[in-house]
N, CA, C and O of each residue as an XYZ file, in Angstrom:
532
protein
N      24.872     10.808     37.466
C      25.217      9.076     37.401
C      24.135      8.603     36.746
O      23.165      9.350     36.874
N      23.922      7.541     36.025
C      23.100      6.921     35.254
C      22.624      5.635     36.253
O      23.465      4.990     36.880
N      21.327      5.372     36.317
C      20.898      4.277     37.082
C      19.943      3.554     36.008
O      19.486      4.059     34.983
N      19.750      2.228     36.499
C      18.575      1.221     35.625
C      17.616      2.043     36.293
O      17.811      2.823     37.225
N      16.215      1.682     35.506
C      14.905      2.215     36.013
C      14.677      1.843     37.237
O      14.129      2.636     38.002
N      15.096      0.407     37.721
C      14.540     -0.031     39.018
C      15.323      0.407     39.971
O      14.754      0.573     41.050
N      16.674      0.700     39.921
C      17.412      1.525     40.731
C      17.188      2.990     41.224
O      17.288      3.436     42.367
N      16.847      3.640     40.024
C      16.125      4.806     40.285
C      14.709      5.062     41.090
O      14.400      5.965     41.868
N      14.025      4.015     40.647
C      12.882      3.709     41.416
C      13.081      3.660     42.824
O      12.406      4.393     43.546
N      14.003      2.814     43.343
C      14.325      2.286     44.488
C      14.763      3.625     45.225
O      14.465      3.737     46.414
N      15.555      4.799     44.490
C      16.344      5.924     45.249
C      15.067      6.578     45.484
O      14.590      6.785     46.599
N      14.538      6.894     44.363
C      13.294      7.738     44.260
C      12.179      7.423     45.677
O      11.705      8.230     46.477
N      12.031      6.079     45.592
C      11.086      5.668     47.050
C      11.686      5.909     48.363
O      11.008      6.301     49.313
N      13.112      5.653     48.445
C      13.638      5.993     49.745
C      14.349      6.913     50.117
O      15.181      6.732     51.006
N      14.169      8.159     49.491
C      14.713      9.604     49.771
C      14.651      9.848     50.983
O      13.733      9.644     51.777
N      16.137     10.510     51.196
C      16.354     10.901     52.847
C      16.880     12.439     52.437
O      17.887     12.788     51.821
N      15.661     13.303     53.098
C      16.175     14.591     52.864
C      17.060     15.122     54.108
O      17.790     16.089     53.887
N      17.047     14.695     55.080
C      17.790     15.420     56.471
C      19.217     14.981     56.365
O      19.736     14.704     57.446
N      20.066     14.838     55.154
C      21.472     14.133     54.823
C      22.142     15.167     55.653
O      22.741     14.706     56.625
N      22.191     16.768     55.465
C      22.957     17.887     56.139
C      22.817     17.500     57.983
O      23.781     17.267     58.711
N      21.969     17.513     58.232
C      21.809     17.271     59.507
C      22.351     15.981     60.105
O      22.992     16.065     61.153
N      22.144     14.742     59.512
C      22.704     13.510     60.030
C      24.432     13.593     59.754
O      25.193     12.891     60.420
N      24.848     14.379     58.870
C      26.339     14.589     58.774
C      26.878     15.597     59.844
O      28.030     15.426     60.243
N      26.320     16.380     60.219
C      26.427     17.410     61.347
C      26.652     16.445     62.630
O      27.515     16.646     63.485
N      25.745     15.376     62.627
C      25.736     14.413     63.873
C      26.768     13.730     63.852
O      27.653     13.884     64.694
N      26.828     12.972     63.014
C      28.090     12.109     62.756
C      29.401     13.059     63.119
O      30.285     12.541     63.801
N      29.542     14.329     62.720
C      30.383     15.023     62.790
C      30.993     15.272     64.197
O      32.189     15.392     64.460
N      29.695     15.337     65.246
C      29.984     15.653     66.050
C      30.252     14.607     67.237
O      30.651     14.956     68.348
N      29.981     13.262     66.861
C      30.518     11.809     67.182
C      31.807     11.500     67.407
O      32.359     11.000     68.388
N      32.397     12.034     65.888
C      33.652     11.663     65.460
C      34.617     12.654     65.751
O      34.241     13.825     65.800
N      36.026     12.314     65.989
C      37.109     13.241     66.010
C      37.248     14.523     64.860
O      37.850     15.584     65.024
N      36.575     14.116     63.782
C      36.598     15.155     62.458
C      35.257     15.099     62.051
O      34.353     14.644     62.752
N      35.126     15.538     60.972
C      33.642     15.604     60.444
C      33.670     14.664     59.724
O      34.708     14.027     59.545
N      32.239     14.295     59.001
C      31.818     13.155     58.478
C      32.432     13.241     57.195
O      32.837     12.192     56.693
N      32.558     14.222     56.635
C      33.159     14.292     54.955
C      34.664     14.185     55.224
O      35.292     14.140     54.167
N      35.538     14.123     56.475
C      36.932     13.908     56.565
C      37.144     13.241     57.827
O      37.437     13.829     58.869
N      36.984     11.972     57.701
C      37.096     11.531     59.100
C      38.510     10.636     58.866
O      38.932     10.008     57.895
N      39.063     10.891     60.294
C      40.487     10.307     60.124
C      40.302      9.359     60.964
O      40.112      9.550     62.165
N      40.342      8.238     60.405
C      39.955      6.792     61.166
C      41.274      6.534     62.015
O      41.193      5.980     63.112
N      42.449      6.933     61.503
C      43.414      6.559     62.263
C      43.644      7.084     64.007
O      44.424      6.769     64.907
N      42.463      8.068     63.858
C      42.541      8.324     65.587
C      41.530      7.793     66.146
O      41.320      8.228     67.278
N      40.716      6.895     65.721
C      39.458      6.137     66.089
C      40.015      5.103     66.721
O      40.456      4.201     66.008
N      40.131      4.981     68.180
C      40.262      3.352     68.415
C      38.827      2.513     68.581
O      37.689      2.969     68.478
N      39.244      1.130     68.873
C      38.169      0.542     68.589
C      37.144      0.453     67.768
O      35.956      0.643     68.027
N      37.786      0.071     66.467
C      36.825      0.333     65.371
C      37.348     -1.172     64.759
O      38.327     -1.848     65.074
N      36.380     -1.384     63.847
C      36.656     -2.511     62.724
C      37.111     -1.732     61.633
O      36.762     -0.566     61.453
N      38.184     -2.605     60.623
C      38.611     -1.882     59.597
C      39.322     -3.088     58.578
O      40.019     -3.998     59.026
N      39.045     -2.929     57.322
C      39.355     -3.635     56.423
C      39.687     -2.751     54.991
O      39.044     -1.861     54.434
N      40.924     -3.376     54.673
C      41.418     -2.600     53.201
C      41.540     -3.139     52.236
O      41.928     -4.303     52.136
N      41.173     -2.264     51.146
C      41.213     -2.481     49.666
C      39.977     -3.543     49.430
O      40.057     -4.686     48.981
N      38.967     -2.921     49.809
C      37.596     -3.466     49.674
C      37.294     -3.382     47.918
O      37.142     -2.252     47.453
N      37.242     -4.128     47.328
C      36.911     -4.040     45.772
C      35.243     -4.188     45.846
O      34.543     -4.675     46.734
N      34.899     -3.606     44.626
C      33.297     -3.577     44.613
C      32.817     -4.641     44.483
O      31.644     -4.647     44.857
N      33.378     -6.122     43.910
C      32.878     -7.060     44.136
C      32.817     -7.595     45.058
O      32.010     -8.524     45.022
N      33.468     -7.418     46.225
C      33.404     -7.758     47.565
C      32.499     -7.005     48.690
O      32.288     -7.448     49.819
N      32.014     -5.793     48.167
C      31.521     -4.995     48.942
C      30.259     -5.458     49.798
O      30.286     -5.376     51.026
N      29.168     -5.941     49.119
C      28.103     -6.540     49.806
C      28.799     -7.447     51.121
O      28.708     -7.200     52.324
N      29.447     -8.461     50.510
C      29.894     -9.178     51.805
C      30.826     -8.706     52.892
O      30.858     -9.289     53.975
N      31.692     -7.515     52.590
C      32.277     -7.160     53.512
C      31.396     -6.136     54.378
O      31.601     -6.092     55.591
N      30.349     -5.249     53.750
C      29.702     -4.498     54.480
C      28.740     -5.516     55.648
O      28.651     -5.261     56.849
N      28.147     -6.577     55.018
C      27.527     -7.430     55.968
C      28.427     -7.914     56.832
O      27.922     -8.173     57.924
N      29.643     -8.146     56.742
C      30.363     -8.886     57.847
C      30.772     -7.806     58.782
O      30.950     -8.276     59.906
N      30.972     -6.597     58.722
C      31.179     -5.383     59.180
C      30.094     -4.964     60.060
O      30.310     -4.594     61.214
N      28.955     -5.013     59.548
C      27.549     -4.953     60.206
C      27.208     -5.565     61.169
O      26.707     -5.067     62.177
N      27.540     -7.255     60.893
C      27.554     -8.388     61.903
C      28.394     -7.935     63.070
O      28.042     -8.283     64.198
N      29.528     -7.151     62.900
C      30.500     -6.866     63.936
C      30.134     -5.810     65.133
O      30.506     -5.714     66.303
N      29.175     -5.009     64.253
C      28.766     -3.939     65.163
C      27.305     -3.913     65.566
O      26.708     -2.984     66.109
N      26.776     -5.248     65.158
C      25.189     -5.467     65.598
C      24.366     -4.968     64.872
O      23.257     -4.791     65.376
N      24.569     -4.558     63.452
C      23.724     -3.990     62.527
C      23.006     -5.114     61.758
O      23.453     -5.860     60.887
N      21.612     -5.033     62.375
C      20.657     -5.940     61.530
C      20.512     -5.484     59.928
O      20.535     -4.328     59.506
N      20.369     -6.607     59.217
C      20.006     -6.177     57.964
C      18.694     -5.778     58.105
O      18.247     -5.336     57.047
N      18.069     -5.772     58.837
C      16.404     -5.280     58.769
C      16.323     -3.947     59.456
O      15.354     -3.202     59.310
N      17.356     -3.662     60.205
C      17.311     -1.917     60.602
C      17.450     -1.154     59.763
O      18.140     -1.346     58.762
N      16.593      0.215     60.110
C      16.392      1.201     59.379
C      18.016      2.096     59.282
O      18.678      2.473     60.249
N      18.276      2.224     58.164
C      19.678      2.829     57.852
C      19.474      4.129     57.097
O      18.442      4.385     56.476
N      20.412      4.846     57.183
C      20.582      6.013     56.093
C      21.860      5.603     55.530
O      22.781      5.111     56.182
N      21.857      5.884     54.022
C      23.196      5.606     53.221
C      23.256      6.978     52.553
O      22.309      7.507     51.971
N      24.488      7.497     52.704
C      25.024      8.952     52.222
C      26.076      8.595     51.683
O      26.968      7.986     52.273
N      26.104      9.012     50.211
C      27.534      9.020     49.601
C      28.025     10.690     49.878
O      27.371     11.641     49.450
N      29.003     10.797     50.489
C      29.474     12.009     50.669
C      29.892     12.925     49.416
O      29.961     14.151     49.494
N      30.128     12.280     48.402
C      30.562     13.031     47.141
C      29.323     13.228     46.350
O      29.495     13.700     45.226
N      28.016     12.939     46.741
C      26.883     13.237     46.235
C      26.937     12.324     44.744
O      26.486     12.946     43.782
N      27.332     11.218     44.517
C      27.070     10.345     43.635
C      25.991      9.754     43.605
O      25.884      8.928     42.699
N      24.946      9.910     44.431
C      23.620      9.441     44.377
C      22.978      9.967     45.563
O      23.594     10.187     46.607
N      21.586     10.192     45.383
C      21.015     10.907     46.612
C      21.088     10.004     47.648
O      21.067      8.788     47.459
N      21.204     10.710     49.123
C      20.817     10.283     50.349
C      19.517      9.103     50.301
O      18.602      9.161     49.480
N      19.629      8.217     51.180
C      18.492      7.206     51.006
C      18.312      6.518     52.425
O      19.267      6.354     53.184
N      17.119      6.157     52.702
C      16.763      5.535     54.039
C      16.477      4.342     53.634
O      15.573      4.357     52.798
N      16.972      3.063     53.944
C      16.409      2.044     53.698
C      17.004      1.071     54.674
O      17.351      1.557     55.751
N      17.187     -0.227     54.490
C      17.644     -1.451     55.223
C      18.597     -2.109     54.325
O      18.456     -2.148     53.103
N      19.681     -2.684     55.049
C      20.504     -3.487     54.331
C      20.084     -4.412     53.160
O      20.547     -4.508     52.023
N      19.032     -5.087     53.797
C      18.187     -6.064     52.734
C      17.847     -5.623     51.770
O      18.056     -6.215     50.711
N      17.103     -4.240     51.831
C      16.755     -3.701     50.722
C      17.715     -3.175     49.590
O      17.472     -2.953     48.403
N      18.848     -3.046     50.295
C      19.777     -2.405     49.603
C      20.486     -3.056     48.562
O      20.723     -2.605     47.441
N      20.866     -4.382     49.131
C      21.635     -5.532     48.288
C      21.282     -5.981     47.010
O      22.013     -6.728     46.358
N      20.164     -5.551     46.606
C      19.849     -5.693     45.040
C      20.167     -4.466     44.187
O      20.017     -4.322     42.974
N      20.602     -3.688     45.023
C      21.073     -2.545     44.048
C      22.612     -1.978     44.348
O      23.246     -1.062     43.823
N      22.955     -2.947     45.460
C      24.418     -2.434     45.426
C      25.164     -2.175     44.735
O      25.913     -1.267     45.092
N      25.356     -2.680     43.631
C      26.223     -2.984     42.542
C      26.323     -1.561     41.895
O      27.426     -1.124     41.566
N      25.176     -0.836     41.711
C      24.756      0.419     41.132
C      25.176      1.465     42.256
O      25.700      2.517     41.888
N      25.001      1.263     43.390
C      25.132      2.420     44.484
C      26.621      2.055     45.118
O      26.828      2.349     46.296
N      27.465      1.531     44.476
C      28.657      1.031     45.056
C      29.647      2.101     44.979
O      30.796      1.827     44.632
N      29.311      3.280     45.268
C      30.329      4.514     45.286
C      31.329      4.782     46.245
O      30.790      4.919     47.343
N      32.191      4.877     46.286
C      33.517      5.295     47.234
C      32.864      6.418     48.370
O      31.838      7.060     48.149
N      33.574      6.502     49.467
C      32.977      7.528     50.243
C      31.535      7.509     50.505
O      30.854      8.503     50.255
N      31.024      6.430     50.996
C      29.732      6.440     51.436
C      29.422      5.908     52.686
O      29.924      4.832     53.011
N      28.549      6.599     53.554
C      28.294      5.896     55.028
C      27.043      5.494     55.045
O      26.118      6.032     54.437
N      26.988      4.654     55.657
C      25.779      3.695     56.260
C      25.570      3.881     57.912
O      26.261      3.352     58.783
N      24.667      4.588     58.065
C      24.483      5.112     59.474
C      22.885      4.525     59.875
O      21.906      4.525     59.130
N      22.964      4.053     61.238
C      21.500      3.635     61.666
C      20.895      4.918     62.173
O      21.579      5.932     62.315
N      19.365      4.856     62.496
C      18.472      5.900     62.993
C      19.138      6.509     64.148
O      19.181      7.734     64.270
N      19.612      5.780     64.925
C      20.290      6.484     66.323
C      21.666      6.945     66.308
O      22.232      7.403     67.301
N      22.112      6.835     65.334
C      23.845      7.365     65.197
C      24.604      6.424     65.652
O      25.813      6.653     65.666
N      24.070      5.015     66.183
C      25.087      4.252     67.527
C      25.893      3.303     66.464
O      26.893      2.811     66.987
N      25.708      2.945     65.158
C      26.154      2.262     64.315
C      26.635      2.942     63.016
O      25.786      3.583     62.397
N      27.829      2.885     62.548
C      28.339      3.560     61.570
C      29.450      2.767     60.813
O      30.425      2.282     61.387
N      29.160      2.657     59.150
C      30.054      1.872     58.611
C      30.145      2.877     57.436
O      29.159      3.414     56.930
N      31.837      3.141     56.934
C      32.441      4.088     55.923
C      33.179      3.168     55.084
O      33.977      2.320     55.483
N      32.777      3.457     53.637
C      33.587      2.850     52.724
C      34.121      4.158     52.154
O      33.393      4.964     51.576
N      35.584      4.350     52.367
C      36.077      5.557     52.160
C      36.661      5.489     50.608
O      36.589      4.526     49.845
N      37.205      6.665     50.382
C      37.757      6.934     48.834
C      38.948      5.988     48.729
O      39.483      5.884     47.625
N      39.339      5.408     49.581
C      40.438      4.540     49.138
C      40.194      3.108     49.393
O      41.053      2.272     49.672
N      38.901      2.917     49.265
C      38.230      1.544     49.492
C      38.727      0.802     50.561
O      39.165     -0.348     50.515
N      38.603      1.737     51.792
C      38.979      0.832     53.158
C      37.444      0.856     53.765
O      36.480      1.535     53.410
N      37.522      0.240     54.415
C      35.966     -0.133     55.267
C      35.984     -0.017     56.498
O      36.572     -0.938     57.065
N      35.521      0.845     57.211
C      35.625      1.091     58.679
C      34.214      1.071     59.389
O      33.254      1.734     58.997
N      34.209      0.330     60.349
C      32.781     -0.027     61.052
C      33.351      0.292     62.682
O      34.445     -0.070     63.114
N      32.186      1.152     63.535
C      32.064      0.988     64.643
C      30.808      1.614     65.460
O      29.852      2.132     64.885
N      30.915      1.513     66.759
C      29.673      1.980     67.461
C      30.159      3.153     68.185
O      30.608      2.914     69.306
N      30.168      4.138     67.866
C      30.737      5.398     68.228
C      29.902      5.903     69.582
O      28.677      5.957     69.697
N      31.001      6.288     70.662
C      30.565      6.534     71.898
C      29.224      7.412     72.031
O      29.292      8.338     71.224
N      28.136      7.441     72.703
C      27.007      8.514     72.583
C      27.302      9.865     73.572
O      28.040      9.981     74.550
N      26.560     10.670     73.010
C      26.947     12.117     73.694
C      25.956     12.523     74.272
O      25.987     13.598     74.871
Protein backbone atom coordinates (compact mmCIF):
# COMPACT_ATOMS: atom_id res chain seq x y z
CA UNK A 1 0.00 0.00 0.00
CA UNK A 2 1.22 3.49 -0.80
CA UNK A 3 0.99 6.31 1.74
CA UNK A 4 1.73 10.01 1.52
CA UNK A 5 5.20 10.90 2.84
CA UNK A 6 3.58 12.47 5.93
CA UNK A 7 1.56 9.35 6.71
CA UNK A 8 4.56 7.09 6.09
CA UNK A 9 6.63 9.21 8.50
CA UNK A 10 3.82 8.92 11.08
CA UNK A 11 3.77 5.12 10.67
CA UNK A 12 7.56 4.88 10.88
CA UNK A 13 7.65 7.03 14.03
CA UNK A 14 4.88 5.05 15.76
CA UNK A 15 5.70 1.44 14.80
CA UNK A 16 4.47 -1.15 17.27
CA UNK A 17 6.48 -4.36 17.18
CA UNK A 18 4.56 -6.52 19.67
CA UNK A 19 1.56 -7.06 17.42
CA UNK A 20 1.51 -10.86 17.70
CA UNK A 21 1.64 -10.79 21.50
CA UNK A 22 -1.20 -8.27 21.64
CA UNK A 23 -3.35 -10.31 19.26
CA UNK A 24 -2.83 -13.40 21.44
CA UNK A 25 -3.84 -11.44 24.52
CA UNK A 26 -6.98 -10.14 22.80
CA UNK A 27 -7.74 -13.67 21.67
CA UNK A 28 -7.65 -14.80 25.29
CA UNK A 29 -10.09 -12.04 26.32
CA UNK A 30 -12.69 -12.68 23.64
CA UNK A 31 -14.66 -15.84 22.85
CA UNK A 32 -12.64 -16.37 19.68
CA UNK A 33 -9.34 -15.19 18.28
CA UNK A 34 -8.59 -11.57 17.44
CA UNK A 35 -8.55 -12.28 13.71
CA UNK A 36 -11.88 -14.09 13.84
CA UNK A 37 -14.03 -12.34 16.43
CA UNK A 38 -17.60 -13.56 16.57
CA UNK A 39 -19.19 -10.39 17.85
CA UNK A 40 -22.65 -11.95 17.94
CA UNK A 41 -21.45 -14.09 20.86
CA UNK A 42 -20.24 -11.13 22.90
CA UNK A 43 -22.84 -9.44 25.13
CA UNK A 44 -22.62 -5.87 26.40
CA UNK A 45 -20.94 -4.31 23.42
CA UNK A 46 -21.53 -1.23 21.31
CA UNK A 47 -22.19 -1.88 17.66
CA UNK A 48 -22.89 0.22 14.59
CA UNK A 49 -23.42 -1.26 11.16
CA UNK A 50 -22.27 -0.25 7.67
CA UNK A 51 -19.81 2.44 8.75
CA UNK A 52 -18.43 4.00 5.61
CA UNK A 53 -14.96 5.51 5.42
CA UNK A 54 -16.22 9.10 5.36
CA UNK A 55 -17.85 8.55 8.78
CA UNK A 56 -15.09 6.44 10.34
CA UNK A 57 -13.43 9.11 12.48
CA UNK A 58 -16.74 10.32 13.88
CA UNK A 59 -17.95 6.78 14.61
CA UNK A 60 -14.70 5.66 16.23
CA UNK A 61 -14.66 8.73 18.44
CA UNK A 62 -18.29 8.08 19.42
CA UNK A 63 -17.51 4.43 20.22
CA UNK A 64 -14.40 5.49 22.15
CA UNK A 65 -16.50 7.84 24.24
CA UNK A 66 -18.92 5.04 25.10
CA UNK A 67 -16.14 2.80 26.41
CA UNK A 68 -14.31 5.71 28.07
CA UNK A 69 -11.32 5.63 25.71
CA UNK A 70 -9.83 9.13 25.78
CA UNK A 71 -8.42 10.73 22.62
CA UNK A 72 -5.13 11.24 24.48
CA UNK A 73 -4.90 7.64 25.76
CA UNK A 74 -2.18 5.45 24.27
CA UNK A 75 -3.55 2.79 21.93
CA UNK A 76 -2.27 0.22 19.49
CA UNK A 77 -3.83 0.16 16.04
CA UNK A 78 -3.50 -3.15 14.23
CA UNK A 79 -4.87 -4.02 10.84
CA UNK A 80 -5.46 -7.77 10.98
CA UNK A 81 -4.89 -8.07 7.21
CA UNK A 82 -1.52 -6.25 7.38
CA UNK A 83 -2.66 -3.39 5.14
CA UNK A 84 -0.39 -1.18 7.23
CA UNK A 85 2.10 -1.90 10.04
CA UNK A 86 0.84 -1.89 13.62
CA UNK A 87 1.30 1.45 15.35
CA UNK A 88 1.24 2.80 18.90
CA UNK A 89 -0.38 6.22 19.05
CA UNK A 90 -3.43 8.08 20.33
CA UNK A 91 -6.75 8.76 18.66
CA UNK A 92 -5.80 12.44 18.58
CA UNK A 93 -2.53 11.72 16.71
CA UNK A 94 -4.27 9.21 14.41
CA UNK A 95 -7.02 11.53 13.17
CA UNK A 96 -4.98 13.47 10.55
CA UNK A 97 -3.98 10.13 8.96
CA UNK A 98 -7.23 8.23 9.48
CA UNK A 99 -8.33 8.55 5.86
CA UNK A 100 -5.15 6.84 4.70
CA UNK A 101 -5.34 4.21 7.44
CA UNK A 102 -9.04 3.44 6.91
CA UNK A 103 -8.58 -0.25 6.20
CA UNK A 104 -11.31 -2.62 7.29
CA UNK A 105 -10.55 -5.28 9.89
CA UNK A 106 -8.65 -2.89 12.13
CA UNK A 107 -8.40 -3.09 15.93
CA UNK A 108 -7.89 -0.14 18.26
CA UNK A 109 -6.77 -1.34 21.70
CA UNK A 110 -5.60 0.55 24.76
CA UNK A 111 -2.42 -0.41 26.61
CA UNK A 112 -3.98 -2.66 29.22
CA UNK A 113 -6.42 -4.31 26.77
CA UNK A 114 -9.43 -3.00 28.69
CA UNK A 115 -10.89 -1.05 25.76
CA UNK A 116 -11.26 -2.52 22.29
CA UNK A 117 -12.74 -1.08 19.10
CA UNK A 118 -12.94 -3.15 15.93
CA UNK A 119 -13.95 -1.98 12.46
CA UNK A 120 -14.57 -5.34 10.84
CA UNK A 121 -14.35 -6.64 7.29
CA UNK A 122 -18.04 -5.87 6.74
CA UNK A 123 -17.59 -2.26 7.93
CA UNK A 124 -19.38 -2.89 11.21
CA UNK A 125 -17.93 -1.14 14.23
CA UNK A 126 -17.80 -2.78 17.64
CA UNK A 127 -16.52 -1.49 20.95
CA UNK A 128 -16.35 -3.01 24.40
CA UNK A 129 -14.62 -3.15 27.71
CA UNK A 130 -13.79 -6.88 27.89
CA UNK A 131 -13.79 -8.60 31.25
CA UNK A 132 -10.34 -8.76 32.79
CA UNK A 133 -8.74 -12.12 33.32
